[in-house]
KOLFILO-956071 format. One record per atom (N, C-alpha, C): residue number from 1; residue in one letter; x, y, z negated. Coordinates in steps of 0.001 Angstrom, whole numbers. Layout:
<sites>
+-----+----+---------+---------+---------+
:   i : aa :      xx :      yy :      zz :
+-----+----+---------+---------+---------+
: NUM :  A :       X :       Y :       Z :
...
+-----+----+---------+---------+---------+
</sites>
This chain:
<sites>
+-----+----+---------+---------+---------+
:   i : aa :      xx :      yy :      zz :
+-----+----+---------+---------+---------+
:   1 :  X :     814 :   -1152 :       0 :
:   1 :  X :       0 :       0 :       0 :
:   1 :  X :     872 :    1233 :       0 :
:   2 :  X :     495 :    2162 :     793 :
:   2 :  X :    1301 :    3365 :     924 :
:   2 :  X :     930 :    4342 :    -175 :
:   3 :  X :    1954 :    4955 :    -729 :
:   3 :  X :    1712 :    5958 :   -1764 :
:   3 :  X :    1292 :    7252 :   -1086 :
:   4 :  X :     288 :    7827 :   -1678 :
:   4 :  X :    -152 :    9112 :   -1171 :
:   4 :  X :     601 :   10199 :   -1893 :
:   5 :  X :    1245 :   10977 :   -1164 :
:   5 :  X :    1955 :   12087 :   -1775 :
:   5 :  X :    1071 :   13322 :   -1647 :
:   6 :  X :     886 :   13962 :   -2767 :
:   6 :  X :      33 :   15146 :   -2776 :
:   6 :  X :     786 :   16280 :   -2115 :
:   7 :  X :     159 :   16897 :   -1183 :
:   7 :  X :     833 :   17984 :    -480 :
:   7 :  X :     641 :   19295 :   -1248 :
:   8 :  X :    1569 :   20185 :   -1100 :
:   8 :  X :    1489 :   21485 :   -1759 :
:   8 :  X :     330 :   22261 :   -1153 :
:   9 :  X :    -347 :   23055 :   -1964 :
:   9 :  X :   -1452 :   23835 :   -1421 :
:   9 :  X :    -917 :   24856 :    -419 :
:  10 :  X :   -1766 :   25268 :     463 :
:  10 :  X :   -1321 :   26265 :    1430 :
:  10 :  X :    -774 :   27509 :     708 :
:  11 :  X :     104 :   28164 :    1378 :
:  11 :  X :     793 :   29304 :     775 :
:  11 :  X :    -177 :   30383 :     281 :
:  12 :  X :   -1221 :   30658 :     980 :
:  12 :  X :   -2200 :   31656 :     575 :
:  12 :  X :   -2891 :   31258 :    -722 :
:  13 :  X :   -3234 :   30020 :    -849 :
:  13 :  X :   -3907 :   29533 :   -2060 :
:  13 :  X :   -2960 :   29653 :   -3252 :
:  14 :  X :   -1707 :   29268 :   -3073 :
:  14 :  X :    -730 :   29347 :   -4150 :
:  14 :  X :    -517 :   30799 :   -4570 :
:  15 :  X :    -424 :   31685 :   -3601 :
:  15 :  X :    -245 :   33103 :   -3894 :
:  15 :  X :   -1470 :   33654 :   -4622 :
:  16 :  X :   -2641 :   33251 :   -4193 :
:  16 :  X :   -3883 :   33698 :   -4838 :
:  16 :  X :   -3960 :   33231 :   -6284 :
:  17 :  X :   -3577 :   31977 :   -6529 :
:  17 :  X :   -3582 :   31464 :   -7906 :
:  17 :  X :   -2589 :   32211 :   -8781 :
:  18 :  X :   -1422 :   32491 :   -8257 :
:  18 :  X :    -399 :   33222 :   -9008 :
:  18 :  X :    -896 :   34628 :   -9358 :
:  19 :  X :   -1516 :   35279 :   -8396 :
:  19 :  X :   -2052 :   36629 :   -8640 :
:  19 :  X :   -3163 :   36569 :   -9686 :
:  20 :  X :   -4043 :   35592 :   -9605 :
:  20 :  X :   -5140 :   35458 :  -10570 :
:  20 :  X :   -4598 :   35225 :  -11982 :
:  21 :  X :   -3575 :   34375 :  -12100 :
:  21 :  X :   -2977 :   34114 :  -13411 :
:  21 :  X :   -2348 :   35389 :  -13971 :
:  22 :  X :   -1601 :   36097 :  -13136 :
:  22 :  X :    -942 :   37330 :  -13583 :
:  22 :  X :   -1972 :   38379 :  -13997 :
:  23 :  X :   -3051 :   38486 :  -13244 :
:  23 :  X :   -4101 :   39448 :  -13580 :
:  23 :  X :   -4758 :   39087 :  -14909 :
:  24 :  X :   -4988 :   37798 :  -15152 :
:  24 :  X :   -5584 :   37358 :  -16415 :
:  24 :  X :   -4680 :   37679 :  -17600 :
:  25 :  X :   -3399 :   37382 :  -17462 :
:  25 :  X :   -2446 :   37675 :  -18538 :
:  25 :  X :   -2361 :   39189 :  -18752 :
:  26 :  X :   -2329 :   39960 :  -17674 :
:  26 :  X :   -2275 :   41421 :  -17780 :
:  26 :  X :   -3505 :   41981 :  -18475 :
:  27 :  X :   -4680 :   41463 :  -18118 :
:  27 :  X :   -5915 :   41929 :  -18742 :
:  27 :  X :   -5923 :   41604 :  -20228 :
:  28 :  X :   -5478 :   40419 :  -20586 :
:  28 :  X :   -5423 :   40025 :  -21995 :
:  28 :  X :   -4470 :   40927 :  -22773 :
:  29 :  X :   -3292 :   41195 :  -22198 :
:  29 :  X :   -2341 :   42094 :  -22847 :
:  29 :  X :   -2909 :   43503 :  -22977 :
:  30 :  X :   -3581 :   43969 :  -21946 :
:  30 :  X :   -4154 :   45305 :  -21964 :
:  30 :  X :   -5207 :   45445 :  -23068 :
:  31 :  X :   -6099 :   44480 :  -23166 :
:  31 :  X :   -7147 :   44511 :  -24185 :
:  31 :  X :   -6531 :   44426 :  -25583 :
:  32 :  X :   -5580 :   43535 :  -25770 :
:  32 :  X :   -4943 :   43377 :  -27080 :
:  32 :  X :   -4188 :   44636 :  -27478 :
:  33 :  X :   -3413 :   45184 :  -26567 :
:  33 :  X :   -2653 :   46396 :  -26862 :
:  33 :  X :   -3584 :   47573 :  -27114 :
:  34 :  X :   -4619 :   47711 :  -26321 :
:  34 :  X :   -5582 :   48798 :  -26509 :
:  34 :  X :   -6275 :   48719 :  -27856 :
:  35 :  X :   -6672 :   47527 :  -28254 :
:  35 :  X :   -7327 :   47355 :  -29557 :
:  35 :  X :   -6361 :   47684 :  -30685 :
:  36 :  X :   -5119 :   47248 :  -30560 :
:  36 :  X :   -4131 :   47528 :  -31604 :
:  36 :  X :   -3869 :   49027 :  -31709 :
:  37 :  X :   -3723 :   49699 :  -30563 :
:  37 :  X :   -3434 :   51128 :  -30585 :
:  37 :  X :   -4595 :   51928 :  -31138 :
:  38 :  X :   -5818 :   51599 :  -30782 :
:  38 :  X :   -6961 :   52350 :  -31290 :
:  38 :  X :   -7150 :   52110 :  -32779 :
:  39 :  X :   -6811 :   50928 :  -33270 :
:  39 :  X :   -6933 :   50659 :  -34697 :
:  39 :  X :   -5838 :   51343 :  -35494 :
:  40 :  X :   -4689 :   51578 :  -34873 :
:  40 :  X :   -3573 :   52167 :  -35612 :
:  40 :  X :   -3592 :   53683 :  -35596 :
:  41 :  X :   -4421 :   54302 :  -34787 :
:  41 :  X :   -4480 :   55753 :  -34723 :
:  41 :  X :   -5514 :   56270 :  -35700 :
:  42 :  X :   -5164 :   57366 :  -36388 :
:  42 :  X :   -6108 :   58012 :  -37275 :
:  42 :  X :   -6860 :   59053 :  -36458 :
:  43 :  X :   -8151 :   58949 :  -36458 :
:  43 :  X :   -8965 :   59875 :  -35704 :
:  43 :  X :   -9636 :   60821 :  -36693 :
:  44 :  X :   -9464 :   62096 :  -36458 :
:  44 :  X :  -10085 :   63103 :  -37308 :
:  44 :  X :  -11564 :   63169 :  -36946 :
:  45 :  X :  -12445 :   62945 :  -37913 :
:  45 :  X :  -13875 :   62979 :  -37583 :
:  45 :  X :  -14307 :   64392 :  -37190 :
:  46 :  X :  -15209 :   64471 :  -36255 :
:  46 :  X :  -15731 :   65772 :  -35846 :
:  46 :  X :  -16668 :   66284 :  -36909 :
:  47 :  X :  -16542 :   67561 :  -37183 :
:  47 :  X :  -17442 :   68167 :  -38155 :
:  47 :  X :  -18713 :   68588 :  -37436 :
:  48 :  X :  -19861 :   68324 :  -38033 :
:  48 :  X :  -21101 :   68729 :  -37383 :
:  48 :  X :  -21215 :   70255 :  -37354 :
:  49 :  X :  -21947 :   70766 :  -36392 :
:  49 :  X :  -22162 :   72199 :  -36289 :
:  49 :  X :  -23224 :   72596 :  -37302 :
:  50 :  X :  -22813 :   73311 :  -38331 :
:  50 :  X :  -23734 :   73685 :  -39393 :
:  50 :  X :  -24070 :   75172 :  -39390 :
:  51 :  X :  -23663 :   75874 :  -38366 :
:  51 :  X :  -23993 :   77290 :  -38272 :
:  51 :  X :  -23324 :   78102 :  -39355 :
:  52 :  X :  -24121 :   78849 :  -40117 :
:  52 :  X :  -23583 :   79740 :  -41159 :
:  52 :  X :  -22871 :   78968 :  -42251 :
:  53 :  X :  -23377 :   77809 :  -42630 :
:  53 :  X :  -22719 :   77016 :  -43673 :
:  53 :  X :  -21323 :   76613 :  -43219 :
:  54 :  X :  -21180 :   76285 :  -41942 :
:  54 :  X :  -19873 :   75913 :  -41401 :
:  54 :  X :  -18930 :   77111 :  -41433 :
:  55 :  X :  -19432 :   78309 :  -41137 :
:  55 :  X :  -18608 :   79517 :  -41185 :
:  55 :  X :  -18139 :   79781 :  -42612 :
:  56 :  X :  -18999 :   79533 :  -43597 :
:  56 :  X :  -18617 :   79721 :  -44998 :
:  56 :  X :  -17532 :   78731 :  -45407 :
:  57 :  X :  -17648 :   77499 :  -44935 :
:  57 :  X :  -16616 :   76496 :  -45228 :
:  57 :  X :  -15307 :   76916 :  -44593 :
:  58 :  X :  -15351 :   77384 :  -43363 :
:  58 :  X :  -14145 :   77825 :  -42676 :
:  58 :  X :  -13513 :   79000 :  -43412 :
:  59 :  X :  -14320 :   79937 :  -43888 :
:  59 :  X :  -13801 :   81083 :  -44650 :
:  59 :  X :  -13148 :   80606 :  -45942 :
:  60 :  X :  -13782 :   79657 :  -46621 :
:  60 :  X :  -13211 :   79125 :  -47861 :
:  60 :  X :  -11899 :   78404 :  -47575 :
:  61 :  X :  -11859 :   77598 :  -46520 :
:  61 :  X :  -10623 :   76883 :  -46165 :
:  61 :  X :   -9504 :   77861 :  -45836 :
:  62 :  X :   -9826 :   78909 :  -45086 :
:  62 :  X :   -8825 :   79906 :  -44708 :
:  62 :  X :   -8294 :   80622 :  -45956 :
:  63 :  X :   -9182 :   81000 :  -46854 :
:  63 :  X :   -8781 :   81667 :  -48091 :
:  63 :  X :   -7917 :   80749 :  -48941 :
:  64 :  X :   -8301 :   79479 :  -49023 :
:  64 :  X :   -7536 :   78529 :  -49832 :
:  64 :  X :   -6145 :   78302 :  -49253 :
:  65 :  X :   -6030 :   78241 :  -47934 :
:  65 :  X :   -4710 :   78090 :  -47302 :
:  65 :  X :   -3854 :   79325 :  -47538 :
:  66 :  X :   -4453 :   80501 :  -47389 :
:  66 :  X :   -3742 :   81762 :  -47518 :
:  66 :  X :   -3139 :   81924 :  -48918 :
:  67 :  X :   -3849 :   81477 :  -49930 :
:  67 :  X :   -3408 :   81671 :  -51316 :
:  67 :  X :   -2862 :   80398 :  -51964 :
:  68 :  X :   -2663 :   79344 :  -51174 :
:  68 :  X :   -2150 :   78061 :  -51669 :
:  68 :  X :   -3018 :   77541 :  -52825 :
:  69 :  X :   -4264 :   77261 :  -52495 :
:  69 :  X :   -5250 :   76864 :  -53495 :
:  69 :  X :   -5592 :   75386 :  -53399 :
:  70 :  X :   -6173 :   74878 :  -54484 :
:  70 :  X :   -6648 :   73502 :  -54525 :
:  70 :  X :   -7981 :   73468 :  -55256 :
:  71 :  X :   -8919 :   72733 :  -54699 :
:  71 :  X :  -10219 :   72577 :  -55352 :
:  71 :  X :  -10158 :   71558 :  -56483 :
:  72 :  X :   -9094 :   70772 :  -56545 :
:  72 :  X :   -8975 :   69736 :  -57582 :
:  72 :  X :   -7887 :   70045 :  -58603 :
:  73 :  X :   -7181 :   71156 :  -58466 :
:  73 :  X :   -6133 :   71525 :  -59411 :
:  73 :  X :   -4778 :   70991 :  -58992 :
:  74 :  X :   -3772 :   71314 :  -59795 :
:  74 :  X :   -2396 :   70939 :  -59490 :
:  74 :  X :   -1782 :   70039 :  -60560 :
:  75 :  X :   -2542 :   69660 :  -61566 :
:  75 :  X :   -1997 :   68839 :  -62650 :
:  75 :  X :   -1028 :   69663 :  -63482 :
:  76 :  X :    -161 :   68984 :  -64190 :
:  76 :  X :     806 :   69662 :  -65051 :
:  76 :  X :    2008 :   70170 :  -64265 :
:  77 :  X :    2057 :   69880 :  -62979 :
:  77 :  X :    3215 :   70241 :  -62156 :
:  77 :  X :    3329 :   71735 :  -61895 :
:  78 :  X :    2229 :   72467 :  -61968 :
:  78 :  X :    2271 :   73889 :  -61632 :
:  78 :  X :    1218 :   74642 :  -62433 :
:  79 :  X :    1499 :   75900 :  -62679 :
:  79 :  X :     558 :   76772 :  -63389 :
:  79 :  X :    -128 :   77685 :  -62373 :
:  80 :  X :   -1442 :   77587 :  -62206 :
:  80 :  X :   -2134 :   78461 :  -61262 :
:  80 :  X :   -2021 :   79922 :  -61691 :
:  81 :  X :   -1936 :   80814 :  -60711 :
:  81 :  X :   -1855 :   82245 :  -60980 :
:  81 :  X :   -3104 :   82984 :  -60530 :
:  82 :  X :   -3935 :   82308 :  -59747 :
:  82 :  X :   -5138 :   82939 :  -59230 :
:  82 :  X :   -6245 :   81923 :  -59059 :
:  83 :  X :   -7368 :   82413 :  -58568 :
:  83 :  X :   -8517 :   81538 :  -58348 :
:  83 :  X :   -9371 :   82116 :  -57227 :
:  84 :  X :  -10190 :   81276 :  -56663 :
:  84 :  X :  -11195 :   81703 :  -55681 :
:  84 :  X :  -12546 :   81406 :  -56306 :
:  85 :  X :  -13392 :   82425 :  -56356 :
:  85 :  X :  -14746 :   82251 :  -56892 :
:  85 :  X :  -15746 :   82705 :  -55844 :
:  86 :  X :  -16949 :   82148 :  -55926 :
:  86 :  X :  -18048 :   82592 :  -55077 :
:  86 :  X :  -19015 :   83335 :  -55975 :
:  87 :  X :  -19291 :   84580 :  -55606 :
:  87 :  X :  -20202 :   85393 :  -56406 :
:  87 :  X :  -21631 :   84885 :  -56241 :
:  88 :  X :  -22510 :   85369 :  -57105 :
:  88 :  X :  -23923 :   84988 :  -56985 :
:  88 :  X :  -24517 :   85463 :  -55664 :
:  89 :  X :  -23910 :   86494 :  -55068 :
:  89 :  X :  -24367 :   87000 :  -53768 :
:  89 :  X :  -23811 :   86168 :  -52616 :
:  90 :  X :  -22924 :   85189 :  -52912 :
:  90 :  X :  -22392 :   84299 :  -51889 :
:  90 :  X :  -21060 :   84718 :  -51312 :
:  91 :  X :  -20458 :   85804 :  -51791 :
:  91 :  X :  -19164 :   86263 :  -51277 :
:  91 :  X :  -18024 :   85537 :  -51975 :
:  92 :  X :  -16956 :   85273 :  -51224 :
:  92 :  X :  -15740 :   84711 :  -51816 :
:  92 :  X :  -14869 :   85848 :  -52327 :
:  93 :  X :  -14290 :   85639 :  -53502 :
:  93 :  X :  -13365 :   86624 :  -54067 :
:  93 :  X :  -12147 :   85899 :  -54599 :
:  94 :  X :  -10973 :   86504 :  -54395 :
:  94 :  X :   -9769 :   85995 :  -55038 :
:  94 :  X :   -9591 :   86808 :  -56311 :
:  95 :  X :   -9383 :   86100 :  -57412 :
:  95 :  X :   -9289 :   86742 :  -58727 :
:  95 :  X :   -8117 :   86139 :  -59490 :
:  96 :  X :   -7830 :   86712 :  -60653 :
:  96 :  X :   -6787 :   86142 :  -61492 :
:  96 :  X :   -7259 :   84800 :  -62025 :
:  97 :  X :   -6317 :   84004 :  -62503 :
:  97 :  X :   -6683 :   82710 :  -63061 :
:  97 :  X :   -7616 :   82889 :  -64257 :
:  98 :  X :   -7344 :   83902 :  -65093 :
:  98 :  X :   -8196 :   84148 :  -66270 :
:  98 :  X :   -9631 :   84477 :  -65871 :
:  99 :  X :   -9792 :   85269 :  -64809 :
:  99 :  X :  -11141 :   85573 :  -64319 :
:  99 :  X :  -11813 :   84309 :  -63785 :
: 100 :  X :  -11056 :   83496 :  -63071 :
: 100 :  X :  -11598 :   82233 :  -62573 :
: 100 :  X :  -12006 :   81308 :  -63708 :
: 101 :  X :  -11215 :   81282 :  -64769 :
: 101 :  X :  -11544 :   80458 :  -65936 :
: 101 :  X :  -12829 :   80953 :  -66593 :
: 102 :  X :  -13006 :   82271 :  -66665 :
: 102 :  X :  -14232 :   82832 :  -67247 :
: 102 :  X :  -15453 :   82438 :  -66420 :
: 103 :  X :  -15296 :   82382 :  -65106 :
: 103 :  X :  -16396 :   81920 :  -64249 :
: 103 :  X :  -16659 :   80444 :  -64509 :
: 104 :  X :  -15589 :   79656 :  -64611 :
: 104 :  X :  -15720 :   78212 :  -64840 :
: 104 :  X :  -16437 :   77911 :  -66154 :
: 105 :  X :  -16111 :   78656 :  -67203 :
: 105 :  X :  -16725 :   78407 :  -68519 :
: 105 :  X :  -18090 :   79055 :  -68667 :
: 106 :  X :  -18524 :   79848 :  -67674 :
: 106 :  X :  -19840 :   80465 :  -67730 :
: 106 :  X :  -19852 :   81825 :  -68396 :
: 107 :  X :  -18694 :   82349 :  -68779 :
: 107 :  X :  -18629 :   83675 :  -69389 :
: 107 :  X :  -18901 :   84770 :  -68365 :
: 108 :  X :  -18641 :   84474 :  -67095 :
: 108 :  X :  -18901 :   85414 :  -66003 :
: 108 :  X :  -19741 :   84702 :  -64958 :
: 109 :  X :  -20553 :   85444 :  -64199 :
: 109 :  X :  -21383 :   84813 :  -63170 :
: 109 :  X :  -20549 :   84361 :  -61971 :
: 110 :  X :  -21062 :   83380 :  -61257 :
: 110 :  X :  -20412 :   82894 :  -60048 :
: 110 :  X :  -20068 :   81422 :  -60157 :
: 111 :  X :  -19334 :   80937 :  -59147 :
: 111 :  X :  -18922 :   79536 :  -59090 :
: 111 :  X :  -17437 :   79476 :  -58781 :
: 112 :  X :  -16690 :   78721 :  -59580 :
: 112 :  X :  -15274 :   78526 :  -59305 :
: 112 :  X :  -15146 :   77598 :  -58103 :
: 113 :  X :  -14422 :   78039 :  -57078 :
: 113 :  X :  -14225 :   77254 :  -55859 :
: 113 :  X :  -12889 :   76523 :  -55919 :
: 114 :  X :  -11836 :   77230 :  -56371 :
: 114 :  X :  -10499 :   76644 :  -56376 :
: 114 :  X :   -9582 :   77450 :  -57293 :
: 115 :  X :   -8488 :   76811 :  -57692 :
: 115 :  X :   -7411 :   77517 :  -58381 :
: 115 :  X :   -6250 :   77640 :  -57404 :
: 116 :  X :   -5441 :   78709 :  -57572 :
: 116 :  X :   -4417 :   79027 :  -56581 :
: 116 :  X :   -3051 :   79213 :  -57225 :
: 117 :  X :   -2023 :   78859 :  -56480 :
: 117 :  X :    -655 :   79093 :  -56944 :
: 117 :  X :    -274 :   80562 :  -56800 :
: 118 :  X :    -838 :   81243 :  -55808 :
: 118 :  X :    -533 :   82648 :  -55593 :
: 118 :  X :   -1474 :   83523 :  -56403 :
: 119 :  X :    -973 :   84654 :  -56933 :
: 119 :  X :   -1867 :   85591 :  -57618 :
: 119 :  X :   -2764 :   86285 :  -56592 :
: 120 :  X :   -3877 :   86836 :  -57030 :
: 120 :  X :   -4752 :   87515 :  -56071 :
: 120 :  X :   -4057 :   88754 :  -55515 :
: 121 :  X :   -4369 :   89075 :  -54284 :
: 121 :  X :   -3870 :   90307 :  -53662 :
: 121 :  X :   -4968 :   90843 :  -52771 :
: 122 :  X :   -4809 :   92045 :  -52350 :
: 122 :  X :   -5824 :   92657 :  -51494 :
: 122 :  X :   -5963 :   91822 :  -50234 :
: 123 :  X :   -7164 :   91368 :  -49959 :
: 123 :  X :   -7420 :   90564 :  -48774 :
: 123 :  X :   -8856 :   90791 :  -48330 :
: 124 :  X :   -9212 :   90325 :  -47130 :
: 124 :  X :  -10590 :   90502 :  -46639 :
: 124 :  X :  -11617 :   89808 :  -47522 :
: 125 :  X :  -11207 :   88830 :  -48329 :
: 125 :  X :  -12183 :   88089 :  -49124 :
: 125 :  X :  -12387 :   88719 :  -50494 :
: 126 :  X :  -11644 :   89740 :  -50812 :
: 126 :  X :  -11737 :   90320 :  -52142 :
: 126 :  X :  -12791 :   91363 :  -52236 :
+-----+----+---------+---------+---------+
</sites>
């Protein structure tokens, strides 16, 4: 009995299979790499458009940056020299730490927003 020798597939078929395999491996690598990269990147969440409330937050953030302020304090590492308070009329004011403390304890009207490393100075928020 004669042995049947399997013949090689036509060149076009072999080339097509090679291309299909390479495309599959490339697609798998692309999906895996894309998933890894998107998971490793920190995405800053978009803030919703809140109109006037958003403008007030932006004003508070700008004031806090300008005077090196923190809404949570600085611990024992630093002594605050100023504060940011919101008046009953809704205006932000930079004041001395003692004035901010009086607002915090209820001796003066308003709301304590943050304590600051910088002392108060003449600014648009004062």
